[in-house]
NUNUTI-833123 format. One record per residue (C-alpha): residue in three letters; x, y, z. Coordinates in nm, 3 decimals. Example, Ala and Ser with C-alpha at 12.3 -4.5 7.8 and 13.67 -1.06 7.14 Angstrom:
BEGIN
residuo ALA	px 1.230	py -0.450	pz 0.780 .
residuo SER	px 1.367	py -0.106	pz 0.714 .
END
This chain:
BEGIN
residuo MET	px -2.649	py 0.394	pz 1.637 .
residuo ASN	px -2.862	py 0.323	pz 1.335 .
residuo ASN	px -2.937	py -0.034	pz 1.238 .
residuo ILE	px -2.867	py -0.063	pz 0.867 .
residuo ASN	px -2.985	py -0.335	pz 0.632 .
residuo ALA	px -2.785	py -0.441	pz 0.331 .
residuo GLN	px -2.946	py -0.324	pz 0.010 .
residuo ASP	px -2.675	py -0.381	pz -0.250 .
residuo ASN	px -2.863	py -0.533	pz -0.543 .
residuo ASN	px -2.545	py -0.542	pz -0.750 .
residuo ASN	px -2.353	py -0.756	pz -0.503 .
residuo SER	px -2.550	py -1.073	pz -0.434 .
residuo ILE	px -2.280	py -1.221	pz -0.211 .
residuo TYR	px -2.370	py -0.959	pz 0.053 .
residuo GLU	px -2.745	py -0.981	pz 0.009 .
residuo GLY	px -2.915	py -1.019	pz 0.345 .
residuo LYS	px -2.601	py -0.932	pz 0.542 .
residuo GLU	px -2.612	py -0.658	pz 0.800 .
residuo VAL	px -2.423	py -0.341	pz 0.717 .
residuo ALA	px -2.178	py -0.214	pz 0.976 .
residuo ILE	px -2.112	py 0.122	pz 0.808 .
residuo LYS	px -2.315	py 0.293	pz 0.537 .
residuo ILE	px -2.165	py 0.594	pz 0.360 .
residuo ASP	px -2.433	py 0.763	pz 0.151 .
residuo SER	px -2.330	py 1.033	pz -0.102 .
residuo VAL	px -2.084	py 1.197	pz 0.137 .
residuo SER	px -1.891	py 1.505	pz 0.030 .
residuo LYS	px -1.639	py 1.709	pz 0.225 .
residuo VAL	px -1.560	py 2.054	pz 0.087 .
residuo TYR	px -1.292	py 2.293	pz 0.208 .
residuo LYS	px -1.266	py 2.660	pz 0.116 .
residuo LEU	px -0.923	py 2.754	pz -0.016 .
residuo TYR	px -0.818	py 3.120	pz -0.007 .
residuo GLU	px -0.519	py 3.276	pz -0.176 .
residuo SER	px -0.463	py 3.507	pz 0.120 .
residuo ASN	px -0.594	py 3.582	pz 0.469 .
residuo SER	px -0.728	py 3.914	pz 0.343 .
residuo ASP	px -0.953	py 3.731	pz 0.096 .
residuo ARG	px -1.081	py 3.518	pz 0.384 .
residuo LEU	px -1.155	py 3.829	pz 0.591 .
residuo LYS	px -1.324	py 4.017	pz 0.305 .
residuo GLU	px -1.555	py 3.728	pz 0.229 .
residuo ALA	px -1.646	py 3.699	pz 0.596 .
residuo ILE	px -1.728	py 4.065	pz 0.657 .
residuo ILE	px -1.885	py 4.140	pz 0.317 .
residuo PRO	px -2.134	py 3.857	pz 0.263 .
residuo GLY	px -2.306	py 3.823	pz -0.071 .
residuo LYS	px -2.021	py 3.977	pz -0.269 .
residuo ALA	px -1.795	py 3.793	pz -0.517 .
residuo LYS	px -1.669	py 3.458	pz -0.396 .
residuo ARG	px -1.306	py 3.485	pz -0.296 .
residuo HIS	px -1.234	py 3.118	pz -0.240 .
residuo LYS	px -1.206	py 2.799	pz -0.439 .
residuo ASP	px -1.391	py 2.485	pz -0.335 .
residuo PHE	px -1.168	py 2.184	pz -0.276 .
residuo TYR	px -1.349	py 1.850	pz -0.259 .
residuo ALA	px -1.163	py 1.614	pz -0.028 .
residuo LEU	px -1.457	py 1.377	pz -0.086 .
residuo ARG	px -1.715	py 1.396	pz -0.362 .
residuo ASN	px -2.040	py 1.194	pz -0.341 .
residuo LEU	px -1.867	py 0.898	pz -0.180 .
residuo SER	px -2.094	py 0.597	pz -0.125 .
residuo LEU	px -1.990	py 0.266	pz 0.027 .
residuo ASN	px -2.138	py -0.017	pz 0.232 .
residuo ILE	px -1.910	py -0.203	pz 0.475 .
residuo TYR	px -2.060	py -0.525	pz 0.605 .
residuo LYS	px -2.042	py -0.682	pz 0.946 .
residuo GLY	px -1.765	py -0.935	pz 0.985 .
residuo GLU	px -1.566	py -0.840	pz 0.676 .
residuo CYS	px -1.207	py -0.721	pz 0.661 .
residuo ILE	px -1.197	py -0.453	pz 0.395 .
residuo GLY	px -0.903	py -0.263	pz 0.253 .
residuo VAL	px -0.905	py 0.099	pz 0.138 .
residuo LEU	px -0.643	py 0.191	pz -0.122 .
residuo GLY	px -0.555	py 0.524	pz -0.278 .
residuo LYS	px -0.272	py 0.766	pz -0.339 .
residuo ASN	px -0.178	py 1.030	pz -0.084 .
residuo GLY	px -0.448	py 1.297	pz -0.086 .
residuo ALA	px -0.710	py 1.065	pz -0.236 .
residuo GLY	px -0.948	py 1.123	pz 0.058 .
residuo LYS	px -0.903	py 0.797	pz 0.251 .
residuo SER	px -0.824	py 0.952	pz 0.588 .
residuo THR	px -1.095	py 1.215	pz 0.546 .
residuo ALA	px -1.352	py 0.940	pz 0.493 .
residuo LEU	px -1.240	py 0.757	pz 0.805 .
residuo LYS	px -1.247	py 1.071	pz 1.016 .
residuo ILE	px -1.605	py 1.131	pz 0.906 .
residuo ILE	px -1.695	py 0.771	pz 0.995 .
residuo THR	px -1.556	py 0.816	pz 1.346 .
residuo GLY	px -1.711	py 1.160	pz 1.395 .
residuo VAL	px -1.383	py 1.352	pz 1.403 .
residuo LEU	px -1.506	py 1.545	pz 1.098 .
residuo SER	px -1.856	py 1.631	pz 0.981 .
residuo PRO	px -1.952	py 1.587	pz 0.615 .
residuo SER	px -2.045	py 1.889	pz 0.405 .
residuo SER	px -2.327	py 1.680	pz 0.261 .
residuo GLY	px -2.446	py 1.322	pz 0.270 .
residuo LYS	px -2.485	py 1.085	pz 0.561 .
residuo VAL	px -2.288	py 0.820	pz 0.746 .
residuo SER	px -2.458	py 0.555	pz 0.959 .
residuo VAL	px -2.258	py 0.329	pz 1.190 .
residuo ASN	px -2.388	py 0.011	pz 1.349 .
residuo GLY	px -2.156	py -0.079	pz 1.634 .
residuo LYS	px -1.882	py 0.051	pz 1.861 .
residuo VAL	px -1.581	py 0.187	pz 1.673 .
residuo ALA	px -1.216	py 0.190	pz 1.778 .
residuo ALA	px -0.988	py 0.375	pz 1.543 .
residuo LEU	px -0.618	py 0.433	pz 1.493 .
residuo LEU	px -0.655	py 0.720	pz 1.251 .
residuo GLU	px -0.315	py 0.874	pz 1.293 .
residuo LEU	px -0.025	py 0.862	pz 1.532 .
residuo GLY	px -0.137	py 0.971	pz 1.877 .
residuo ALA	px -0.492	py 1.064	pz 1.774 .
residuo GLY	px -0.709	py 1.094	pz 2.084 .
residuo PHE	px -0.407	py 1.138	pz 2.309 .
residuo ASN	px -0.314	py 1.449	pz 2.508 .
residuo PRO	px 0.064	py 1.497	pz 2.468 .
residuo GLU	px 0.095	py 1.663	pz 2.809 .
residuo LEU	px -0.057	py 1.365	pz 2.993 .
residuo THR	px 0.127	py 1.046	pz 3.079 .
residuo GLY	px 0.059	py 0.723	pz 2.896 .
residuo LEU	px -0.142	py 0.595	pz 3.193 .
residuo GLU	px -0.348	py 0.913	pz 3.212 .
residuo ASN	px -0.410	py 0.892	pz 2.839 .
residuo ILE	px -0.549	py 0.540	pz 2.872 .
residuo TYR	px -0.824	py 0.675	pz 3.097 .
residuo PHE	px -0.858	py 0.990	pz 2.885 .
residuo ASN	px -0.901	py 0.787	pz 2.567 .
residuo GLY	px -1.144	py 0.552	pz 2.740 .
residuo HIS	px -1.353	py 0.848	pz 2.857 .
residuo ILE	px -1.372	py 0.977	pz 2.499 .
residuo MET	px -1.508	py 0.637	pz 2.396 .
residuo GLY	px -1.769	py 0.639	pz 2.673 .
residuo PHE	px -1.603	py 0.408	pz 2.928 .
residuo SER	px -1.601	py 0.478	pz 3.299 .
residuo ARG	px -1.280	py 0.472	pz 3.502 .
residuo GLU	px -1.391	py 0.143	pz 3.655 .
residuo ASN	px -1.434	py -0.011	pz 3.309 .
residuo MET	px -1.087	py 0.103	pz 3.211 .
residuo ASN	px -0.945	py -0.034	pz 3.537 .
residuo ASN	px -1.074	py -0.377	pz 3.432 .
residuo ARG	px -0.892	py -0.343	pz 3.099 .
residuo LEU	px -0.575	py -0.181	pz 3.229 .
residuo GLU	px -0.370	py -0.496	pz 3.282 .
residuo SER	px -0.438	py -0.619	pz 2.927 .
residuo ILE	px -0.355	py -0.278	pz 2.781 .
residuo LEU	px -0.026	py -0.249	pz 2.969 .
residuo SER	px 0.073	py -0.604	pz 2.880 .
residuo PHE	px 0.007	py -0.554	pz 2.510 .
residuo ALA	px 0.169	py -0.210	pz 2.489 .
residuo ASP	px 0.481	py -0.334	pz 2.673 .
residuo ILE	px 0.637	py 0.009	pz 2.719 .
residuo ASN	px 0.733	py -0.052	pz 3.084 .
residuo ASP	px 0.806	py 0.256	pz 3.296 .
residuo PHE	px 0.738	py 0.492	pz 3.007 .
residuo ILE	px 0.369	py 0.446	pz 3.086 .
residuo ASN	px 0.421	py 0.708	pz 3.359 .
residuo GLN	px 0.595	py 0.958	pz 3.128 .
residuo PRO	px 0.421	py 1.227	pz 2.916 .
residuo VAL	px 0.338	py 1.087	pz 2.574 .
residuo LYS	px 0.507	py 1.390	pz 2.412 .
residuo THR	px 0.833	py 1.215	pz 2.503 .
residuo TYR	px 0.732	py 0.891	pz 2.325 .
residuo SER	px 0.886	py 0.762	pz 2.007 .
residuo SER	px 0.653	py 0.689	pz 1.715 .
residuo GLY	px 0.679	py 0.318	pz 1.794 .
residuo MET	px 0.574	py 0.371	pz 2.155 .
residuo PHE	px 0.281	py 0.584	pz 2.039 .
residuo ALA	px 0.169	py 0.302	pz 1.810 .
residuo ARG	px 0.202	py 0.040	pz 2.084 .
residuo LEU	px -0.011	py 0.229	pz 2.332 .
residuo ALA	px -0.271	py 0.342	pz 2.078 .
residuo PHE	px -0.321	py -0.008	pz 1.939 .
residuo ALA	px -0.329	py -0.162	pz 2.285 .
residuo VAL	px -0.609	py 0.073	pz 2.389 .
residuo ALA	px -0.804	py 0.027	pz 2.064 .
residuo ILE	px -0.815	py -0.354	pz 2.078 .
residuo ASN	px -0.894	py -0.374	pz 2.448 .
residuo VAL	px -1.215	py -0.172	pz 2.444 .
residuo ASP	px -1.393	py -0.462	pz 2.269 .
residuo PRO	px -1.486	py -0.275	pz 1.949 .
residuo ASP	px -1.732	py -0.404	pz 1.692 .
residuo ILE	px -1.545	py -0.211	pz 1.423 .
residuo LEU	px -1.167	py -0.158	pz 1.418 .
residuo ILE	px -1.024	py 0.107	pz 1.183 .
residuo ILE	px -0.650	py 0.118	pz 1.117 .
residuo ASP	px -0.506	py 0.402	pz 0.910 .
residuo GLU	px -0.135	py 0.329	pz 0.844 .
residuo ALA	px -0.078	py 0.330	pz 1.220 .
residuo LEU	px 0.105	py -0.003	pz 1.231 .
residuo SER	px 0.373	py 0.097	pz 0.981 .
residuo VAL	px 0.580	py 0.261	pz 1.254 .
residuo GLY	px 0.606	py -0.041	pz 1.484 .
residuo ASP	px 0.892	py -0.289	pz 1.486 .
residuo VAL	px 0.855	py -0.635	pz 1.333 .
residuo ALA	px 0.780	py -0.810	pz 1.663 .
residuo PHE	px 0.509	py -0.559	pz 1.750 .
residuo GLN	px 0.353	py -0.578	pz 1.404 .
residuo THR	px 0.347	py -0.958	pz 1.430 .
residuo LYS	px 0.166	py -0.932	pz 1.763 .
residuo CYS	px -0.081	py -0.682	pz 1.617 .
residuo PHE	px -0.164	py -0.896	pz 1.315 .
residuo ARG	px -0.211	py -1.199	pz 1.538 .
residuo LYS	px -0.469	py -0.997	pz 1.731 .
residuo ILE	px -0.629	py -0.883	pz 1.405 .
residuo ASN	px -0.664	py -1.248	pz 1.301 .
residuo GLU	px -0.842	py -1.313	pz 1.631 .
residuo PHE	px -1.080	py -1.026	pz 1.558 .
residuo ILE	px -1.153	py -1.167	pz 1.213 .
residuo GLU	px -1.231	py -1.508	pz 1.365 .
residuo GLN	px -1.464	py -1.336	pz 1.613 .
residuo GLY	px -1.659	py -1.179	pz 1.326 .
residuo LYS	px -1.558	py -0.820	pz 1.395 .
residuo THR	px -1.543	py -0.564	pz 1.117 .
residuo ILE	px -1.196	py -0.436	pz 1.024 .
residuo ILE	px -1.105	py -0.152	pz 0.790 .
residuo PHE	px -0.746	py -0.124	pz 0.671 .
residuo VAL	px -0.620	py 0.196	pz 0.512 .
residuo THR	px -0.267	py 0.133	pz 0.392 .
residuo HIS	px -0.020	py 0.161	pz 0.108 .
residuo SER	px 0.101	py -0.190	pz 0.188 .
residuo MET	px -0.043	py -0.411	pz -0.084 .
residuo ASP	px 0.064	py -0.732	pz 0.089 .
residuo THR	px -0.144	py -0.636	pz 0.395 .
residuo ILE	px -0.450	py -0.593	pz 0.170 .
residuo LEU	px -0.379	py -0.921	pz -0.011 .
residuo LYS	px -0.319	py -1.124	pz 0.306 .
residuo TYR	px -0.598	py -1.000	pz 0.529 .
residuo CYS	px -0.876	py -0.840	pz 0.326 .
residuo THR	px -1.167	py -1.021	pz 0.162 .
residuo ARG	px -1.263	py -0.708	pz -0.032 .
residuo ALA	px -1.112	py -0.370	pz -0.113 .
residuo VAL	px -1.210	py -0.032	pz -0.253 .
residuo VAL	px -1.001	py 0.226	pz -0.436 .
residuo ILE	px -1.054	py 0.596	pz -0.366 .
residuo HIS	px -0.917	py 0.847	pz -0.615 .
residuo ASN	px -0.963	py 1.224	pz -0.601 .
residuo GLY	px -1.225	py 1.185	pz -0.331 .
residuo GLU	px -1.438	py 0.932	pz -0.518 .
residuo ASN	px -1.490	py 0.558	pz -0.484 .
residuo VAL	px -1.372	py 0.453	pz -0.831 .
residuo ALA	px -1.370	py 0.074	pz -0.791 .
residuo GLU	px -1.472	py -0.210	pz -0.557 .
residuo GLY	px -1.390	py -0.578	pz -0.580 .
residuo THR	px -1.164	py -0.853	pz -0.454 .
residuo ALA	px -0.837	py -0.756	pz -0.289 .
residuo LYS	px -0.640	py -0.881	pz -0.589 .
residuo GLU	px -0.852	py -0.687	pz -0.841 .
residuo MET	px -0.824	py -0.364	pz -0.645 .
residuo VAL	px -0.448	py -0.398	pz -0.599 .
residuo ASP	px -0.425	py -0.417	pz -0.980 .
residuo VAL	px -0.638	py -0.102	pz -1.013 .
residuo TYR	px -0.427	py 0.080	pz -0.752 .
residuo LYS	px -0.103	py -0.011	pz -0.931 .
residuo LYS	px -0.235	py 0.139	pz -1.253 .
residuo ILE	px -0.349	py 0.457	pz -1.078 .
residuo LEU	px 0.003	py 0.499	pz -0.942 .
residuo VAL	px 0.139	py 0.526	pz -1.296 .
residuo ASN	px -0.160	py 0.721	pz -1.434 .
residuo LEU	px -0.282	py 0.429	pz -1.647 .
residuo TYR	px -0.632	py 0.401	pz -1.507 .
residuo ASP	px -0.921	py 0.553	pz -1.701 .
residuo ILE	px -1.197	py 0.646	pz -1.459 .
residuo SER	px -1.414	py 0.820	pz -1.716 .
residuo GLU	px -1.492	py 0.511	pz -1.926 .
residuo GLU	px -1.691	py 0.289	pz -1.693 .
residuo MET	px -1.387	py 0.240	pz -1.472 .
residuo LYS	px -1.205	py 0.019	pz -1.720 .
residuo ILE	px -0.834	py 0.010	pz -1.781 .
residuo ASN	px -0.747	py 0.256	pz -2.056 .
residuo LYS	px -0.602	py 0.028	pz -2.319 .
residuo ASN	px -0.497	py 0.326	pz -2.529 .
residuo THR	px -0.245	py 0.434	pz -2.268 .
residuo LYS	px -0.071	py 0.097	pz -2.249 .
residuo LEU	px 0.287	py 0.157	pz -2.352 .
residuo SER	px 0.375	py 0.062	pz -2.707 .
residuo GLU	px 0.719	py -0.049	pz -2.809 .
residuo GLU	px 0.779	py 0.311	pz -2.928 .
residuo GLY	px 0.679	py 0.476	pz -2.600 .
residuo GLU	px 0.920	py 0.581	pz -2.327 .
residuo TRP	px 0.916	py 0.345	pz -2.032 .
residuo LYS	px 1.139	py 0.504	pz -1.768 .
residuo SER	px 0.922	py 0.817	pz -1.743 .
residuo ASN	px 0.665	py 0.605	pz -1.556 .
residuo PHE	px 0.905	py 0.539	pz -1.268 .
residuo SER	px 1.071	py 0.739	pz -0.994 .
residuo LEU	px 1.436	py 0.709	pz -1.089 .
residuo ASN	px 1.736	py 0.715	pz -0.859 .
residuo LYS	px 1.910	py 1.049	pz -0.918 .
residuo THR	px 2.226	py 0.930	pz -0.738 .
residuo LEU	px 2.267	py 0.600	pz -0.920 .
residuo LEU	px 2.610	py 0.464	pz -1.007 .
residuo GLU	px 2.662	py 0.469	pz -1.384 .
residuo TYR	px 2.971	py 0.375	pz -1.582 .
residuo GLY	px 3.098	py 0.212	pz -1.903 .
residuo ASP	px 3.242	py 0.321	pz -2.237 .
residuo LYS	px 2.888	py 0.351	pz -2.385 .
residuo ASN	px 2.976	py 0.176	pz -2.708 .
residuo ALA	px 2.636	py 0.028	pz -2.625 .
residuo GLU	px 2.407	py 0.248	pz -2.417 .
residuo ILE	px 2.095	py 0.161	pz -2.213 .
residuo ILE	px 1.848	py 0.431	pz -2.317 .
residuo ASP	px 1.522	py 0.301	pz -2.171 .
residuo PHE	px 1.399	py 0.045	pz -1.918 .
residuo GLY	px 1.109	py -0.054	pz -1.694 .
residuo ILE	px 0.930	py -0.322	pz -1.495 .
residuo PHE	px 0.603	py -0.453	pz -1.641 .
residuo ASP	px 0.322	py -0.676	pz -1.521 .
residuo SER	px 0.167	py -0.961	pz -1.718 .
residuo ASP	px -0.063	py -0.715	pz -1.901 .
residuo ASN	px 0.237	py -0.509	pz -2.016 .
residuo TYR	px 0.164	py -0.218	pz -1.782 .
residuo PRO	px 0.461	py -0.047	pz -1.616 .
residuo SER	px 0.450	py -0.098	pz -1.240 .
residuo SER	px 0.673	py -0.017	pz -0.944 .
residuo LYS	px 0.459	py -0.246	pz -0.727 .
residuo ILE	px 0.465	py -0.615	pz -0.814 .
residuo ILE	px 0.292	py -0.926	pz -0.687 .
residuo SER	px 0.558	py -1.186	pz -0.610 .
residuo GLU	px 0.357	py -1.481	pz -0.737 .
residuo GLU	px 0.283	py -1.325	pz -1.076 .
residuo PRO	px 0.499	py -1.299	pz -1.390 .
residuo VAL	px 0.708	py -0.984	pz -1.410 .
residuo VAL	px 0.890	py -0.855	pz -1.716 .
residuo ILE	px 1.206	py -0.647	pz -1.691 .
residuo LYS	px 1.276	py -0.465	pz -2.016 .
residuo MET	px 1.561	py -0.252	pz -2.138 .
residuo ARG	px 1.629	py -0.085	pz -2.469 .
residuo VAL	px 1.992	py -0.051	pz -2.584 .
residuo VAL	px 2.134	py 0.159	pz -2.868 .
residuo PHE	px 2.462	py 0.046	pz -3.022 .
residuo ASN	px 2.717	py 0.314	pz -3.108 .
residuo GLU	px 2.983	py 0.068	pz -3.223 .
residuo TYR	px 2.993	py -0.277	pz -3.381 .
residuo ILE	px 2.974	py -0.539	pz -3.104 .
residuo SER	px 2.996	py -0.907	pz -3.186 .
residuo GLU	px 2.842	py -1.077	pz -2.882 .
residuo PRO	px 2.681	py -0.839	pz -2.629 .
residuo ILE	px 2.559	py -0.965	pz -2.292 .
residuo PHE	px 2.254	py -0.812	pz -2.122 .
residuo ALA	px 2.195	py -0.847	pz -1.748 .
residuo PHE	px 1.983	py -0.739	pz -1.451 .
residuo THR	px 2.030	py -0.770	pz -1.075 .
residuo ILE	px 1.787	py -0.729	pz -0.784 .
residuo LYS	px 1.919	py -0.596	pz -0.452 .
residuo ASP	px 1.763	py -0.521	pz -0.116 .
residuo LEU	px 1.784	py -0.174	pz 0.035 .
residuo LYS	px 2.102	py -0.270	pz 0.223 .
residuo GLY	px 2.273	py -0.337	pz -0.109 .
residuo ASN	px 2.277	py -0.716	pz -0.086 .
residuo GLU	px 2.248	py -0.884	pz -0.425 .
residuo LEU	px 1.954	py -1.125	pz -0.405 .
residuo CYS	px 1.913	py -1.254	pz -0.758 .
residuo GLY	px 1.972	py -1.177	pz -1.121 .
residuo THR	px 2.071	py -1.324	pz -1.452 .
residuo ASN	px 2.206	py -1.240	pz -1.796 .
residuo THR	px 2.166	py -1.357	pz -2.152 .
residuo MET	px 2.488	py -1.562	pz -2.135 .
residuo TYR	px 2.370	py -1.754	pz -1.826 .
residuo GLU	px 2.036	py -1.813	pz -1.998 .
residuo ASN	px 2.215	py -1.950	pz -2.309 .
residuo VAL	px 2.076	py -1.675	pz -2.533 .
residuo ILE	px 2.330	py -1.645	pz -2.814 .
residuo MET	px 2.351	py -1.292	pz -2.951 .
residuo SER	px 2.446	py -1.223	pz -3.311 .
residuo PRO	px 2.668	py -0.923	pz -3.399 .
residuo ILE	px 2.501	py -0.582	pz -3.379 .
residuo ASN	px 2.596	py -0.288	pz -3.599 .
residuo PRO	px 2.622	py 0.082	pz -3.507 .
residuo GLY	px 2.287	py 0.260	pz -3.499 .
residuo GLU	px 2.084	py -0.050	pz -3.421 .
residuo ILE	px 1.851	py -0.059	pz -3.119 .
residuo VAL	px 1.781	py -0.382	pz -2.933 .
residuo THR	px 1.500	py -0.451	pz -2.684 .
residuo ILE	px 1.562	py -0.718	pz -2.419 .
residuo ALA	px 1.285	py -0.865	pz -2.202 .
residuo PHE	px 1.346	py -1.092	pz -1.901 .
residuo THR	px 1.029	py -1.267	pz -1.778 .
residuo GLN	px 1.015	py -1.438	pz -1.437 .
residuo SER	px 0.841	py -1.456	pz -1.099 .
residuo PHE	px 1.058	py -1.328	pz -0.816 .
residuo LYS	px 0.883	py -1.495	pz -0.518 .
residuo LEU	px 1.032	py -1.219	pz -0.303 .
residuo GLN	px 0.940	py -1.135	pz 0.053 .
residuo SER	px 0.722	py -0.826	pz 0.086 .
residuo GLY	px 0.941	py -0.517	pz 0.087 .
residuo PHE	px 1.137	py -0.271	pz -0.124 .
residuo TYR	px 1.410	py -0.362	pz -0.371 .
residuo THR	px 1.629	py -0.197	pz -0.635 .
residuo LEU	px 1.692	py -0.288	pz -0.998 .
residuo SER	px 2.033	py -0.270	pz -1.166 .
residuo LEU	px 2.092	py -0.315	pz -1.540 .
residuo GLY	px 2.397	py -0.383	pz -1.752 .
residuo CYS	px 2.531	py -0.441	pz -2.101 .
residuo THR	px 2.874	py -0.602	pz -2.129 .
residuo GLY	px 3.067	py -0.829	pz -2.364 .
residuo PHE	px 3.404	py -0.987	pz -2.434 .
residuo HIS	px 3.675	py -0.841	pz -2.654 .
residuo ASN	px 3.993	py -1.041	pz -2.699 .
residuo GLU	px 3.874	py -1.262	pz -2.412 .
residuo GLU	px 3.858	py -0.961	pz -2.177 .
residuo LEU	px 3.531	py -0.847	pz -2.020 .
residuo VAL	px 3.427	py -0.503	pz -2.143 .
residuo VAL	px 3.160	py -0.295	pz -1.967 .
residuo TYR	px 2.962	py -0.094	pz -2.220 .
residuo HIS	px 2.704	py 0.046	pz -1.981 .
residuo ARG	px 2.593	py -0.030	pz -1.626 .
residuo LEU	px 2.319	py 0.136	pz -1.422 .
residuo TYR	px 2.328	py 0.039	pz -1.055 .
residuo ASP	px 2.012	py 0.082	pz -0.845 .
residuo VAL	px 1.846	py 0.272	pz -1.126 .
residuo LEU	px 1.497	py 0.240	pz -0.974 .
residuo SER	px 1.325	py 0.091	pz -0.672 .
residuo PHE	px 1.013	py -0.122	pz -0.659 .
residuo GLU	px 0.789	py -0.283	pz -0.399 .
residuo ALA	px 0.708	py -0.653	pz -0.388 .
residuo SER	px 0.405	py -0.802	pz -0.212 .
residuo ILE	px 0.344	py -1.168	pz -0.143 .
residuo PHE	px 0.019	py -1.339	pz -0.044 .
residuo LYS	px 0.156	py -1.586	pz 0.210 .
residuo ASN	px 0.369	py -1.554	pz 0.521 .
residuo ILE	px 0.727	py -1.660	pz 0.455 .
residuo VAL	px 1.056	py -1.655	pz 0.644 .
residuo GLY	px 1.357	py -1.481	pz 0.494 .
residuo VAL	px 1.403	py -1.325	pz 0.154 .
residuo TYR	px 1.208	py -1.545	pz -0.084 .
residuo ASP	px 0.945	py -1.817	pz -0.098 .
residuo VAL	px 1.104	py -2.162	pz -0.112 .
residuo GLU	px 0.770	py -2.304	pz -0.231 .
residuo SER	px 0.796	py -2.596	pz 0.006 .
residuo SER	px 0.563	py -2.896	pz -0.022 .
residuo VAL	px 0.498	py -3.048	pz 0.320 .
residuo GLU	px 0.411	py -3.408	pz 0.404 .
residuo VAL	px 0.340	py -3.528	pz 0.759 .
residuo TYR	px 0.366	py -3.899	pz 0.849 .
residuo LYS	px 0.231	py -4.072	pz 1.155 .
residuo ASN	px 0.288	py -4.442	pz 1.231 .
residuo GLU	px 0.462	py -4.474	pz 0.896 .
residuo LYS	px 0.141	py -4.386	pz 0.711 .
residuo LEU	px 0.078	py -4.073	pz 0.513 .
residuo ARG	px -0.193	py -3.893	pz 0.707 .
residuo VAL	px -0.171	py -3.534	pz 0.593 .
residuo MET	px -0.042	py -3.376	pz 0.276 .
residuo LEU	px -0.030	py -3.001	pz 0.251 .
END
C-alpha cells in the first residue's frame, strides 16, 4: 500500500494528517450499445465509426479521506457512489486516474458481496478471509467472535443462497469487523438488518471510531450521516460536487433531491430556482396516487408542500430545525370562518401530531368566491428518524355543524432525521440533573 501525505491546502483542519485513501482524478467509463450487433461490428471492424456511447459513471473524481475520520458519502441513486467504493476496494479498475489506499480495507459493498452462494456460511467465512489475505489459522482465531456477532445459529452450516437478506447482513458485517480493518466501508448494507442488529452494529462502529479507524458510510439515511460522520461529500452525476460538515452536505443533498442545486455556479444554491409564491409546490414531491380525498370542494386545496427554513421544498427534514407546511386553497363559495389543518401520521396510520387554525386561535375573516388563500404552519417536529405522511384539510362550521370542504389524507410522505438518539416517537427534550449526597454534582 502507498503511504500518502495530506496535501489539502484548502482545508487547514486536515493539514499534516495522514491520508487513508486518495482518489486522484478517477473516471470510470462504460460503453453503451443500442444492440448486440453494434457491439459485434465495432469489435470486428476496428477503426470504423464508433457505434457506442460513452457513459461516465465517474468523471474526474478527486477526494482525500483521512485516517481516523468517519466520512459520509451522499448522492442519488446512480450518482456513482458505489462505483467509487468498488474502485477503492479493487473490485473495479478505473478507466483513468489513480486510487491509493493506506491500510487494510474491509467492505460491505452490497448484500453478499464476496460470498459464494453455493457454500455454507461457515465455508464463506474462510472463503472471505482468504480473499482478504488471511490464512485458515488466522480465521480460526476469529471464528468464535464472528459466530457470536452474526448470531445466526445452525444456519451457519447452510448454503448462504438460502439466507434471508438480514442473515446475509449479519454474517457479512460480522466478518468485516473481525478482520481488524484499518478502513471500514459500509454501502447501505445495514439497512436490511433488524433494529437490534443495527444497534449492535452501530455500537461496534462507535468502538471503531474511538480506536481511530477510518469509516466510510454510503447511505441515503441522513440521520446516520448526522449522528456519526464528522465530514461528508456529495456525489452527483459521477462528480464530487461538494464537501463539508455533515449538516452542510445534508442540506446540499436535500436540494439535489428536488433539483434545486446549481452545480455550474461555483456549487452555490441556485437562488433563482427557489419557489416563489406563484410557483407550483406539489410538483416537487412524490405524491400518493392512492390518497383518500373527499369534501364538497366549496373550498379546494390546490397546492401544498413542506419547506425548510430557507423556503426550499424538501421531503427530507431535520427534526431540530424549523419546518413550514404550506397549502394554497381556492374558494368556490362564500365561507364565513374556514378552518385549515394538517396532521402527521406514521406509516402504520397512527396520528402523531397536528393542529389547525382554530386550535391556534387564528381567527379567519369571511372569504369570497374566487379568492385564494395561502396558509403556512411553522414548527419543529422533533420526530424520531423515519418516514411519515402528511394530511391536509379545510373545514368549517355552518349552522353549528362541521362541514368538510376538502380533505387530503396521506397526500405525501417525508423523511425525518434527528441528531440524537431518542426512545419512541419524538424527542421529549429532557433536562437531566443528578444529585449525590443531596448536592448537585452533575447537570446535563
